[in-house]
BALOBA-1460 file (C-alpha; in Angstrom, 3 decimals):
// residues 136
<rec num="1" residu="m" x="-280.644" y="-106.635" z="-100.242"/>
<rec num="2" residu="a" x="-277.226" y="-107.494" z="-100.478"/>
<rec num="3" residu="k" x="-274.755" y="-104.391" z="-100.454"/>
<rec num="4" residu="v" x="-273.010" y="-103.906" z="-103.756"/>
<rec num="5" residu="g" x="-269.917" y="-101.821" z="-104.124"/>
<rec num="6" residu="t" x="-267.571" y="-99.513" z="-102.581"/>
<rec num="7" residu="f" x="-268.898" y="-97.627" z="-99.746"/>
<rec num="8" residu="i" x="-266.845" y="-94.203" z="-98.216"/>
<rec num="9" residu="n" x="-267.046" y="-94.340" z="-94.277"/>
<rec num="10" residu="y" x="-265.356" y="-91.720" z="-91.857"/>
<rec num="11" residu="k" x="-265.179" y="-91.924" z="-88.249"/>
<rec num="12" residu="d" x="-264.317" y="-89.082" z="-85.910"/>
<rec num="13" residu="n" x="-262.733" y="-88.388" z="-82.359"/>
<rec num="14" residu="a" x="-263.229" y="-84.842" z="-81.567"/>
<rec num="15" residu="a" x="-261.965" y="-85.868" z="-77.585"/>
<rec num="16" residu="a" x="-259.138" y="-83.182" z="-76.971"/>
<rec num="17" residu="v" x="-255.415" y="-84.900" z="-76.480"/>
<rec num="18" residu="a" x="-253.543" y="-82.439" z="-74.782"/>
<rec num="19" residu="a" x="-249.714" y="-82.198" z="-74.465"/>
<rec num="20" residu="v" x="-248.868" y="-84.660" z="-77.300"/>
<rec num="21" residu="g" x="-245.276" y="-84.811" z="-76.919"/>
<rec num="22" residu="t" x="-241.803" y="-86.504" z="-78.676"/>
<rec num="23" residu="a" x="-242.599" y="-90.097" z="-77.983"/>
<rec num="24" residu="y" x="-245.869" y="-92.555" z="-78.184"/>
<rec num="25" residu="a" x="-247.611" y="-92.613" z="-75.393"/>
<rec num="26" residu="s" x="-250.536" y="-94.438" z="-74.314"/>
<rec num="27" residu="a" x="-252.249" y="-91.664" z="-72.296"/>
<rec num="28" residu="k" x="-252.393" y="-89.732" z="-75.733"/>
<rec num="29" residu="r" x="-253.621" y="-92.544" z="-77.890"/>
<rec num="30" residu="i" x="-256.706" y="-92.090" z="-80.135"/>
<rec num="31" residu="t" x="-259.573" y="-94.163" z="-80.570"/>
<rec num="32" residu="l" x="-261.923" y="-94.767" z="-83.214"/>
<rec num="33" residu="k" x="-264.479" y="-97.088" z="-83.124"/>
<rec num="34" residu="m" x="-264.925" y="-98.194" z="-86.665"/>
<rec num="35" residu="l" x="-268.770" y="-99.155" z="-87.316"/>
<rec num="36" residu="n" x="-271.903" y="-97.112" z="-85.846"/>
<rec num="37" residu="s" x="-273.547" y="-100.610" z="-84.756"/>
<rec num="38" residu="s" x="-273.210" y="-102.031" z="-81.036"/>
<rec num="39" residu="d" x="-271.775" y="-105.373" z="-82.094"/>
<rec num="40" residu="a" x="-267.796" y="-105.614" z="-82.102"/>
<rec num="41" residu="r" x="-266.992" y="-107.116" z="-84.810"/>
<rec num="42" residu="s" x="-264.023" y="-107.521" z="-87.603"/>
<rec num="43" residu="v" x="-263.256" y="-104.940" z="-90.418"/>
<rec num="44" residu="s" x="-261.850" y="-104.982" z="-93.699"/>
<rec num="45" residu="g" x="-261.013" y="-102.273" z="-95.748"/>
<rec num="46" residu="y" x="-259.121" y="-99.610" z="-97.020"/>
<rec num="47" residu="f" x="-258.018" y="-96.966" z="-95.038"/>
<rec num="48" residu="d" x="-257.531" y="-93.740" z="-97.664"/>
<rec num="49" residu="r" x="-256.494" y="-90.833" z="-95.107"/>
<rec num="50" residu="l" x="-256.264" y="-89.566" z="-91.707"/>
<rec num="51" residu="y" x="-256.938" y="-85.958" z="-91.020"/>
<rec num="52" residu="v" x="-255.523" y="-84.118" z="-87.308"/>
<rec num="53" residu="y" x="-256.816" y="-81.095" z="-86.382"/>
<rec num="54" residu="v" x="-254.293" y="-79.612" z="-83.999"/>
<rec num="55" residu="s" x="-254.240" y="-76.401" z="-81.807"/>
<rec num="56" residu="s" x="-252.049" y="-75.111" z="-78.829"/>
<rec num="57" residu="i" x="-248.947" y="-75.417" z="-81.390"/>
<rec num="58" residu="s" x="-245.416" y="-75.187" z="-79.492"/>
<rec num="59" residu="s" x="-242.104" y="-75.160" z="-80.976"/>
<rec num="60" residu="a" x="-243.951" y="-78.577" z="-83.115"/>
<rec num="61" residu="a" x="-243.644" y="-78.616" z="-86.818"/>
<rec num="62" residu="s" x="-244.247" y="-82.408" z="-87.975"/>
<rec num="63" residu="l" x="-246.395" y="-84.978" z="-86.686"/>
<rec num="64" residu="s" x="-246.023" y="-88.750" z="-87.159"/>
<rec num="65" residu="m" x="-248.276" y="-91.196" z="-86.568"/>
<rec num="66" residu="k" x="-249.120" y="-95.080" z="-86.912"/>
<rec num="67" residu="i" x="-252.647" y="-97.220" z="-86.047"/>
<rec num="68" residu="t" x="-253.010" y="-100.247" z="-83.978"/>
<rec num="69" residu="n" x="-255.482" y="-102.749" z="-83.397"/>
<rec num="70" residu="d" x="-254.431" y="-102.980" z="-79.875"/>
<rec num="71" residu="t" x="-254.364" y="-100.386" z="-77.001"/>
<rec num="72" residu="d" x="-250.561" y="-101.243" z="-76.294"/>
<rec num="73" residu="g" x="-249.559" y="-100.161" z="-79.601"/>
<rec num="74" residu="d" x="-248.242" y="-103.542" z="-80.760"/>
<rec num="75" residu="d" x="-250.462" y="-105.144" z="-82.844"/>
<rec num="76" residu="v" x="-249.352" y="-102.596" z="-86.057"/>
<rec num="77" residu="i" x="-251.917" y="-102.530" z="-88.987"/>
<rec num="78" residu="v" x="-250.571" y="-99.209" z="-90.798"/>
<rec num="79" residu="a" x="-247.122" y="-98.529" z="-90.270"/>
<rec num="80" residu="e" x="-245.266" y="-95.359" z="-88.833"/>
<rec num="81" residu="i" x="-245.646" y="-92.777" z="-90.917"/>
<rec num="82" residu="p" x="-242.804" y="-89.905" z="-90.079"/>
<rec num="83" residu="g" x="-242.875" y="-86.481" z="-90.127"/>
<rec num="84" residu="k" x="-245.523" y="-84.575" z="-91.638"/>
<rec num="85" residu="v" x="-245.685" y="-81.006" z="-91.921"/>
<rec num="86" residu="i" x="-248.353" y="-79.292" z="-89.784"/>
<rec num="87" residu="e" x="-249.590" y="-76.458" z="-91.758"/>
<rec num="88" residu="t" x="-250.640" y="-73.841" z="-89.722"/>
<rec num="89" residu="g" x="-253.808" y="-71.781" z="-90.296"/>
<rec num="90" residu="i" x="-253.622" y="-68.494" z="-92.340"/>
<rec num="91" residu="t" x="-253.971" y="-65.941" z="-89.340"/>
<rec num="92" residu="t" x="-253.163" y="-68.396" z="-86.461"/>
<rec num="93" residu="a" x="-249.885" y="-70.085" z="-86.525"/>
<rec num="94" residu="t" x="-250.970" y="-71.753" z="-83.712"/>
<rec num="95" residu="e" x="-253.725" y="-74.295" z="-84.969"/>
<rec num="96" residu="g" x="-253.354" y="-76.406" z="-87.829"/>
<rec num="97" residu="a" x="-253.667" y="-79.606" z="-89.648"/>
<rec num="98" residu="v" x="-251.695" y="-82.555" z="-91.082"/>
<rec num="99" residu="i" x="-253.276" y="-85.060" z="-93.890"/>
<rec num="100" residu="f" x="-251.341" y="-88.614" z="-93.781"/>
<rec num="101" residu="d" x="-252.139" y="-90.325" z="-97.010"/>
<rec num="102" residu="l" x="-252.656" y="-93.816" z="-95.936"/>
<rec num="103" residu="g" x="-253.522" y="-96.371" z="-98.726"/>
<rec num="104" residu="h" x="-253.526" y="-99.435" z="-96.659"/>
<rec num="105" residu="q" x="-255.729" y="-102.298" z="-97.099"/>
<rec num="106" residu="v" x="-256.334" y="-103.375" z="-93.588"/>
<rec num="107" residu="w" x="-257.964" y="-106.374" z="-91.531"/>
<rec num="108" residu="s" x="-258.819" y="-105.813" z="-87.645"/>
<rec num="109" residu="d" x="-259.269" y="-109.259" z="-86.360"/>
<rec num="110" residu="t" x="-260.482" y="-108.171" z="-83.313"/>
<rec num="111" residu="d" x="-263.229" y="-105.908" z="-83.181"/>
<rec num="112" residu="d" x="-264.059" y="-102.894" z="-84.868"/>
<rec num="113" residu="t" x="-261.810" y="-100.236" z="-82.469"/>
<rec num="114" residu="v" x="-258.137" y="-99.101" z="-83.705"/>
<rec num="115" residu="y" x="-255.770" y="-97.266" z="-82.191"/>
<rec num="116" residu="v" x="-254.302" y="-93.943" z="-83.655"/>
<rec num="117" residu="w" x="-250.580" y="-92.852" z="-82.307"/>
<rec num="118" residu="l" x="-249.094" y="-89.472" z="-82.879"/>
<rec num="119" residu="k" x="-246.015" y="-87.764" z="-81.711"/>
<rec num="120" residu="c" x="-244.174" y="-84.605" z="-82.608"/>
<rec num="121" residu="n" x="-240.697" y="-83.694" z="-83.729"/>
<rec num="122" residu="n" x="-240.587" y="-80.845" z="-81.153"/>
<rec num="123" residu="g" x="-242.669" y="-79.299" z="-77.808"/>
<rec num="124" residu="t" x="-246.220" y="-80.286" z="-78.135"/>
<rec num="125" residu="v" x="-249.643" y="-79.789" z="-79.713"/>
<rec num="126" residu="t" x="-253.338" y="-80.388" z="-79.029"/>
<rec num="127" residu="v" x="-254.801" y="-82.755" z="-80.889"/>
<rec num="128" residu="d" x="-258.720" y="-81.401" z="-81.223"/>
<rec num="129" residu="t" x="-260.303" y="-83.894" z="-83.496"/>
<rec num="130" residu="t" x="-258.686" y="-87.207" z="-85.852"/>
<rec num="131" residu="r" x="-260.777" y="-88.039" z="-88.952"/>
<rec num="132" residu="l" x="-260.194" y="-91.066" z="-90.611"/>
<rec num="133" residu="i" x="-261.177" y="-91.819" z="-94.174"/>
<rec num="134" residu="w" x="-262.157" y="-95.320" z="-95.177"/>
<rec num="135" residu="s" x="-264.109" y="-97.665" z="-97.247"/>
<rec num="136" residu="e" x="-265.487" y="-101.315" z="-97.599"/>
């Protein structure tokens, strides 16, 4: 039976990325494989939100992000969203989260992998988990 309707998905990357600094860096990009299948096929959908959980906050007050189709960061599919405030924990000021409202219809013509790029306004953070909410 064919799928009918909208399907809400999420994709996590819980591999910690230490010392994310003030510039986008290829060594710090976060890889999200959107589909659970082993076949690499294009993805068409709506990127709703990106949750970024951070720790080891050192002088950083905000994060900026963009999402690309390629490992070099040149094929942008979600343009930069600058300077979203890091909401720190109630009891721990060195841990926090940033929620980016994306609102983008996207189409990845290469395969089902996208790359999240992050940078701070000052200092560094460790990115603990990145979660993309999307629908198809």
